[in-house]
C-alpha positions as CSV (number, residue, x, y, z in Angstrom):
1,M,-16.6,17.7,12.8
2,P,-17.2,19.2,9.2
3,Q,-14.6,17.9,6.6
4,T,-12.7,20.5,4.9
5,F,-11.4,20.7,1.8
6,N,-8.6,22.5,-0.1
7,V,-9.7,23.0,-3.5
8,G,-6.8,22.9,-6.0
9,A,-4.8,20.6,-3.4
10,R,-3.6,17.4,-5.7
11,S,-4.2,14.3,-4.0
12,L,-1.7,12.0,-3.8
13,F,-4.5,9.2,-4.9
14,V,-5.3,11.0,-7.9
15,T,-1.9,11.7,-9.5
16,A,-0.4,8.0,-8.3
17,T,-3.6,6.8,-9.9
18,A,-3.3,8.9,-13.1
19,W,0.8,7.9,-13.3
20,L,0.5,3.5,-12.9
21,F,-2.6,3.8,-15.7
22,I,-0.2,5.7,-17.9
23,L,2.3,3.2,-17.7
24,L,-0.1,0.5,-18.3
25,G,-1.9,1.9,-20.4
26,A,1.2,1.9,-22.2
27,L,2.1,-0.8,-21.8
28,A,-0.8,-2.5,-22.6
29,S,-0.7,-1.3,-25.8
30,V,2.8,-2.4,-26.9
31,L,2.0,-5.8,-25.8
32,A,-1.4,-6.0,-27.4
33,L,0.5,-5.5,-30.7
34,V,3.1,-8.3,-29.7
35,Q,0.2,-10.4,-28.6
36,G,-1.1,-9.7,-32.1
37,A,0.8,-11.7,-34.1
38,S,1.6,-14.5,-31.6
39,V,-2.1,-15.0,-31.0
40,T,-2.7,-15.1,-34.9
41,S,-0.3,-17.6,-35.2
42,L,-1.6,-19.4,-32.5
43,L,-5.1,-19.4,-34.3
44,Q,-3.8,-21.4,-36.6
45,S,-3.6,-24.2,-34.7
46,V,-6.7,-24.2,-32.4
47,Q,-9.4,-26.4,-33.6
48,W,-11.8,-24.4,-32.9
49,P,-13.2,-22.5,-34.7
50,W,-16.1,-19.6,-32.9
51,L,-12.4,-18.8,-30.8
52,A,-10.7,-18.1,-33.9
53,K,-14.2,-15.9,-34.7
54,V,-14.1,-14.0,-31.5
55,L,-10.3,-13.2,-30.4
56,P,-9.6,-10.8,-32.9
57,W,-12.5,-8.8,-31.8
58,A,-11.6,-9.0,-28.1
59,M,-7.9,-8.1,-29.0
60,H,-9.0,-5.1,-31.2
61,G,-10.9,-4.0,-28.4
62,G,-8.3,-4.4,-25.8
63,V,-6.0,-2.1,-27.7
64,A,-9.1,0.3,-28.3
65,L,-9.8,0.3,-24.1
66,S,-5.9,0.6,-23.1
67,A,-5.5,3.1,-24.8
68,S,-8.5,5.4,-24.1
69,L,-8.0,4.4,-20.1
70,L,-4.3,5.9,-21.3
71,A,-5.9,9.5,-22.7
72,C,-8.1,9.5,-20.2
73,A,-5.3,9.0,-17.6
74,I,-3.4,11.9,-19.3
75,G,-6.3,14.5,-18.7
76,L,-6.1,12.5,-14.8
77,L,-3.6,13.9,-14.4
78,L,-4.2,17.2,-15.6
79,R,-7.2,17.2,-13.3
80,V,-9.6,17.8,-15.9
81,E,-13.4,17.1,-15.0
82,R,-14.6,15.6,-18.0
83,A,-11.2,12.9,-17.8
84,R,-12.2,11.9,-14.4
85,R,-16.0,11.0,-15.8
86,L,-14.9,9.3,-18.6
87,F,-11.8,7.3,-16.6
88,I,-14.7,6.1,-14.4
89,G,-16.9,5.5,-17.3
90,L,-13.7,3.2,-19.0
91,M,-13.3,1.1,-15.5
92,V,-16.9,0.3,-14.9
93,L,-15.8,-1.4,-18.7
94,A,-12.7,-3.0,-17.9
95,F,-14.6,-4.0,-14.9
96,A,-17.5,-5.3,-17.0
97,V,-15.1,-6.6,-19.9
98,N,-12.9,-8.7,-16.9
99,L,-15.8,-10.6,-15.9
100,V,-17.3,-11.5,-19.2
101,G,-13.6,-12.0,-20.3
102,L,-13.5,-14.7,-17.4
103,G,-15.5,-16.7,-20.1
104,L,-12.8,-16.3,-23.4
105,Q,-10.3,-16.6,-20.5
106,Q,-11.0,-20.2,-20.2
107,A,-12.3,-21.0,-23.3
108,L,-8.9,-20.3,-24.8
109,F,-7.0,-22.1,-22.0
110,Q,-9.0,-25.1,-22.4
111,A,-8.3,-25.2,-26.7
112,L,-4.5,-24.8,-26.2
113,V,-4.5,-28.1,-22.9
114,D,-6.6,-29.4,-25.5
115,T,-4.7,-29.1,-28.8
116,T,-1.3,-29.7,-26.7
117,L,-2.5,-33.0,-25.5
118,T,-3.6,-34.2,-28.4
119,H,-0.5,-34.0,-29.5
120,A,1.6,-35.0,-27.3
121,S,1.5,-38.9,-25.5
122,L,2.6,-38.9,-22.0
123,P,2.3,-41.4,-19.6
124,P,-1.2,-41.4,-16.9
125,Q,1.5,-40.7,-13.7
126,A,2.4,-37.2,-16.0
127,A,-1.2,-36.7,-16.8
128,D,-2.0,-36.6,-13.8
129,V,0.7,-34.5,-12.9
130,V,-0.5,-31.4,-15.6
131,G,-4.1,-31.9,-14.9
132,G,-3.2,-31.0,-11.3
133,F,-1.5,-27.9,-13.9
134,V,-4.1,-27.5,-15.2
135,T,-6.3,-27.1,-12.9
136,A,-4.0,-24.6,-10.4
137,T,-3.7,-22.1,-13.5
138,R,-7.1,-21.5,-14.1
139,T,-7.6,-21.6,-10.4
140,L,-5.3,-19.1,-10.1
141,A,-6.3,-16.8,-13.7
142,V,-10.0,-16.2,-11.6
143,A,-8.9,-15.0,-8.8
144,M,-6.1,-12.6,-10.0
145,T,-9.2,-11.6,-12.3
146,L,-11.5,-11.3,-9.3
147,G,-8.4,-9.7,-7.8
148,V,-8.3,-6.8,-10.6
149,C,-12.0,-6.2,-10.5
150,G,-11.8,-5.8,-6.7
151,A,-9.4,-3.0,-7.3
152,L,-10.9,-1.1,-10.3
153,L,-14.0,-1.0,-7.9
154,W,-11.8,0.0,-5.2
155,V,-10.6,2.7,-7.4
156,I,-14.3,4.3,-8.8
157,R,-15.2,4.4,-5.1
158,R,-12.3,6.6,-4.6
159,L,-12.4,8.8,-7.7
160,M,-15.9,9.6,-7.0
161,S,-15.5,10.3,-3.2
162,P,-16.5,14.1,-2.5
163,A,-12.7,14.8,-1.7
164,V,-11.7,13.6,-5.1
165,R,-14.8,15.3,-6.6
166,Q,-13.7,18.4,-5.1
167,E,-10.3,18.3,-6.4
168,F,-11.6,18.7,-9.8
169,A,-13.4,21.6,-8.9
């Protein structure tokens, strides 16, 4: 059975994706500014000097990526083909950044735990409980990051489908 596409028809998927990333991009841009101030004060207490050098660059890259996704999402809402292609490229970049960011995420978490535990005196029973929470938190962070990566791949695949490409023709 042949597929029939309605030229110019606006799909709910593209509209919902555009609005979702407009909201997420705006929220991420605002939160990145607030987070920048808190990370600056945090870096003074972290004892890993390489993390203090890498983290500000990663945060500035995150702001640039979220602002770019915001702009491309607006173009996606307007059904601009060039914006769709740039959006797909930025989604691939966000996927790669999330995977690479897993290492930075775990290193930052370990630095925070090490710094906190060196200043706190805990009984052995409490240390075991804290260790369990730390392990659970790290595992959940990895699972959430991989879930986000899976969602990004699904959105990329849908935006490259013939039905969506026809919508931008």
